[in-house]
N, C-alpha and C positions, 0 to 999 in steps of 0.2 A: 844546796839542797838540789843538786843536779840541774841547775837552771830554772827550777819551778819557784815561781814566786806567788803569794796570796795575800790580797789585800786584806787589811784590817776588818773593812767591811763584809769582805766575802768569808773571813776566817770564823765569824760567829753571828749567827742569826737568833735573833729574840722573838718570841712569839707571845702576844697577850694572851691572858686567861681565857679559856674556853667556857661558854656557857655549860650548865649541867647537862650530862648526856641522859636522855630519856629513851628508855626501851631498847632493844635489840643489843647487837654486839657493839664492840667498840670499834671494829675495823669491817670496811666494806670490801676493801681490795685484798687480793691474794697475798700481796707482799705485808700489808698491815696485820693481816691474819697470822702470817708466818712470824712476826714480831712478838705477837701476843704468845704464840705457841712457844718460842723461845722461853719467854718468861715463866709459863705455867709449866714447862717441863723442867724447868731449873729448880724453882723454888721448892724448900723441902715442907714448908708448912701451908697446907691449903686453907687453913684459917685467915693465915695472913693476906693470902691472895684475895679471899672473899672480902676483907675489909678494905683491901686496895681498890678492889672494884667499886665498893660502896662509895669510898671517898671519891674516886673519879668521876662517878655519877652524880655526886652531890655539888661539884665544882670545887673541891678542896685544893686543886692544884693551881698554883699562881702562875705568873709569866714563866716561859720556858725557855732556856738558853741553850742552843746547839751549837757545839764547836768540836773540832776534831778529837776524838777520843773520849767525849765526855758530854752528858747532857744533864743540866742542873734546874731546879725549881725548888721554890719554898711550898711545903704542903702542910696544911693545916689538920691537926688532929681533931677528933669529935669534941674535945673541950676547947677548941679555938687556938691551942699551943701550935706555933709555928715551927717546922724544922726544916732545915736545908737538906735536901736529898740530892743525890747524884747517881747516875748510872754510868759505868765506864764500858766502853767498847774498844775492843783492839782495833788499832789503826793499822792500813795497809802498809807494807814497806815500799820504798821506791821502786824495787824490782817488781813487785807485784802490781803496782800501778802502771808500769811500763806496759806489762802483758794485758792489763785490763783496757788500756787505752787503745792498745793494737787491735783488741777484740772489737771494741766499739766502732772504731773506724773501717774494720772489716765489713761491717754489715751496715748498710743504710737503714734497714728496719729498726736496729737497735736505736739509732741516732733519732729517727722519727718518732719512735716511742717515747724516749726521754723529752722530747720537744713538747709532746702531748700530756706532759707529766704522768706517765705509766712506767712500770718497771717491766720490761720485756722478760718473759720466762726464759726464753732462749738465751738472753746475755747471762742470767744467773746461772743457767746449766753449763754455758761453754765456760764462764769463769771457774765454776765447781770443778769442771774437768780439767783446768789447768792449775788447781791448787789454790784458788782464790774463793774465799767466801764472803759473799756481799752480805746475805741476810745471817742473821745471828743465829746460832745453834746453841746446845744445851751447854750452860755455863757462860755463854758470850756475854750476857748482861749482868756486869759485876756491880753490886749495890754498896752506896756508901750513904750512911744518913745519921743526923746527929742525934738521933734517938739512941743510938748505941747498939741497935742490932746488928749481927753479924752475918745474917742472910736477909733475903728480901722481906722487909717489914710492910706494913700498910702504906706507908709513905712512899718507897720506892717502887711498889707495885702499882700504886696509883698513878705515879709519874710514868711508868712504862705504858699502862692503858691509856694515857692521855697522850703519849707521843705516837701511839698507833693511830689515833685520829688525826694527827698532823702529818704522818706519813701517807695515810690515804689521799691528801690534797697534793703533797708534794715529795715524790721519791728521791729527790736530790738531797734531801735532809739524810737519808741513809748514805749517801755517797759523801756527804759532808763529815758525818760522824766518823765514817772510815779515813778521813784525812784530806778530801779536797772539796772546796765550794764550787758552786755552779759556775761562776764567772771563770775561775781557773780553769776548769774542766772545758768549758767552751773555747777559751784560747788554746789550750793544747790540742784539743780535736780539730781547730782550724789549722793550726800548724802543721799538724800530720797530714791532714786532708790535701793541704796545699803541697806539701813534699810529695806526696804520691801522684797529685796530678801532673807534677813536672816531670815524672818519671812514670807513666803508666804501665801497669804490668800488661802483659799479653792477654787477651781477651778469648773467651771461648764462646764460638757461635751457638746460638740456640738456648743459652742459659740466662736466667733473669739477673740483670745488672751487669751483663757482660758485653754490652753494646749491640745487641740484637734483641728484637721482640719475640719472645718466646713462641715457637711453632710457626713463625712466619718467615723466618730468615731476612727480615728486613731490618735494616739498621735502627736502633733505639735505644732508649735507657729507660729503665723502670720508674715509675712514677715515686716510688721510695726514695730512689738515688736521687732524682732531680731534688725532691723536697729536702732531703739532708743536706745535700750539697749547698742548697741556698740558706740553710741555717749555719752552715760552717763559714759561709763567704764574710769577710770582714764589714762591719758597718760602713755605709757611705759617707764620705766627709761631709761636713756642714757646707750649705750652699755659699758661695762668696757673696760679699756685700756688693751693692750696685756701685758703678764708677759715679764719681761726684758730677760729670757733666756728659751730655750726649757725645756719642762718637763723630769723628769728623768724616763726612762723606768723600769719597774719591773725587779727584778733579777730573773732569771730562774735557779740559782743553789740551787736545793731542794733536798730533799732525795729521790723522785720520779725519777727513771731512765727515760731518755727520749724514745721516741718510736723509732723504727728502721729507720734510715736515718735522724734523726733530731738531729741538733747540736745546743745545748743551746747558744754556744757561737756567732755562726753566727746569730740565731735569736735575740740575744742581740744588736748584730751590725746593723741588719736592723731595729729593733725597734728603737734604738737611730737615725737612719738616718730619719726614719719616723717621729719622734718627731720634729727634727730640720726643715723639710720640712713644717710640720704643721706649726710650730711656724712662718716661713717665710710666709705662707699664712695667718695666722692670722694679721701678721704686715700689709700685703699688704691690708686687708679689715679695720682693725680699728687702727693700727699704735700704738706707745707706749702710747700716750695720747689720743686715742679715734678716730683719724683721719686716713685717709688711709696712708699707709706706702710706697707702692710702692716698697718693697723689693723681690717680687718673680720674678724669672728668667724666662721668657716665653720661652726660650730653655730647660727647664727641662721637658716639657711635650711632649709626642709622641716620646720618644727616643727608639732608637734600643737597643738590648742587649748589642752590643759592646759599644755604647755610655753609657748606664747607668752603665757597668761596670767602664768605665774611670771616671765616676762621683763619683762613690763610692771609687774608687781607690784614688780619689785626696782627700779624707777626713782622708787618712793616717791610713789605717787599719793595724792591726798586720799582720805578714809576711804570716802565712799560709792563711789567708783569702785573701791577695793580690794574692797568688798564684792560689787559686780557682777563682778569678775573671779573672784571666789571662787565665786560662784553659778554663773557660766559654764562654768567648769572643773570643777565637781563636787567642790570643795574646800571645808572649813570656812575661817573666817578664819584660825584657828591654823595649819591646813595649808597655806595659801597664804603664810603667813609664813615657815615652814619652807622651802617650795620657792623663795621669794624669796631667802632668804639662801643657800640652795644656788646658785642661778642666779649670784648675785655671785661665788661662789668658783669656778665651773667651767661654768656654762652648762649645756647640754643633758646633757653627761655627769655633771655633779654631780646632776642631777635623776634620772638613772637609778640612780646609787648610793643616793639617797634613797629612792626609791620601789620600787626592785625588788631583790629578792634572787635571787642566782645561786649554783648549786654548782659549785665548781671540779671538773674531772675529776682523777683520780689525778695526772698529770703537773703540772699547775698547782698543786695543793696540796703537791706534793713541793717545788716551786721555791718556793712561799710560805714552807713551812717552813725550807727553807735560807737563803732571805732573812732570815727573822726570826732564825735563829740566828748569822748572820754580823753583823747589825747591832749587837750588843752585845758586849763582851768579856766572858770568863768570869765568872760571879758578879755580872754588872750587868745582866742581861736582867730586865725587870720580869716579874711573873707573869701570863701570858697565857693565856687559855682560849678556845676557838674556841666561840661561842655559837650560831652559825647560818651555814650556807652559807659566805660569804667574809667574815666578821665575827670579830674577835678583840677580847674585852674585857678591860682591864687590871684585876685583881683588886684589890679595895680603892680603886678611883678612879671618877670619872665618865668616864673617857676610853675610846674604842674606836677600833679600826683597821678600815677597810673596805677590801678588794682589789677593783679594778675588773677587767674583762676585758683591759684594757691594761696589766696588772701595775703600776698605779700605786695607792698606799695614800693614803686620805682619813681626815683626824680627825675625830672626832665627839665630842660631850659629852651626857651625860644631862641633859635638861632637863625635870624632873617626870616625865611618863610617857612623853616623847618623846625620840629621840635626835635632836640638833640639829647640822648641819654647823658644823665650828670653823675650817675653814681650807682653802687650796688643797690639792692632792695632791702627792706627791713619790715618786719611786721608791724612796727609802731609808725604811723603816718607822721607823727612829729619829728622823729628822728629823720625819716626820708626827707621831709620838708628841709630840716635842718641842712642836710647834705646837699640839697639843690641850691639854698642860699649861700652856702660855703663855695660851691663851684661857681656861683655868679660873682661873688666877690673876688674870688682868684681870677677869673677871667677879667674883671674889670680893672684888677691891679696889675694884671700883666699887660 
């Protein structure tokens, strides 16, 4: 087929039955009206056409199949009898399609109009001038019907009027019945456009679409040409999947000494952290297989210096970097270790629970009391006493529950003179306390 290929999906399109047409003509567009005019100028019996219009308005036409050279539908008679009706249209030859494609590529306006689901009049006129009839004329809509009529019957007439409504919405159907589906046309236009771009013709100054802005003498391209060129570009490839691990930052251990105040090891640590965060951002955008990953922690944005120091310390830096993080954040070494531990359990929210005390209002305290009462069966609730603000300590143990402002409970254990985070939060205080007890047992066993 001269290198032309058309997929099965592109070769035939099927449209569900349309609802009955109420009033007015069947076609709004000039090309839709040209289609019905070809029918009405061809049919020999006006009564048959009148009946066909009545059938079409009543919704007697079923699903419509459009393919090169043929349009098919089942049309029901007034008594409910169903007939298969076909309308045959002459396909364009290969040579005619070659000329038509050249005409379309020659004018960006033609492409832009087709993209907007319009049939440009100039394209039809230009095609007609070269011997190509896009729109049907007298006798071009050839009927075939199970009812046995040799001319247009009410069934084929109803089908033609119905198709005019479809053509209003998508003039590409007219090109499909002439032999080319939309996808095939777009592919061929892209190929031709790319070939011409590789060897651009000489441009004439001062004319639209020829490389200068009309009347200005300044270089430019018409808006229509730009719009059409974008339409003809091949689609972008799918985004690649994210790599499984962060990239390896470059080594700064070189023969060139660092500048004053620059520590290469510290820079390498920060570069590795940046690579890890960038990898998480990439996973959040495309994921391992090209889809969203949802791995970025929203609490990692807008951090204070002290919070970011805790985040960095949670990565387990070498001791001297940890000391610098502690000094820069205003914490002691022990305080930074607690902050890093809290960060690992819950990010910035966990740091707030560690560092800050808040006093719930009466409503929040009432809800907390209700939740504590509901968490255990009668006689099983441990002895809890509120030691401060939103903190409840379990009598006779090292465990403590802390409530945050989002009504989440955090487990804590006493470690020397400090309270240490023992796990992630939970809405259920009994679950949170079980986490604390499990952490206590693990430390005792260790």
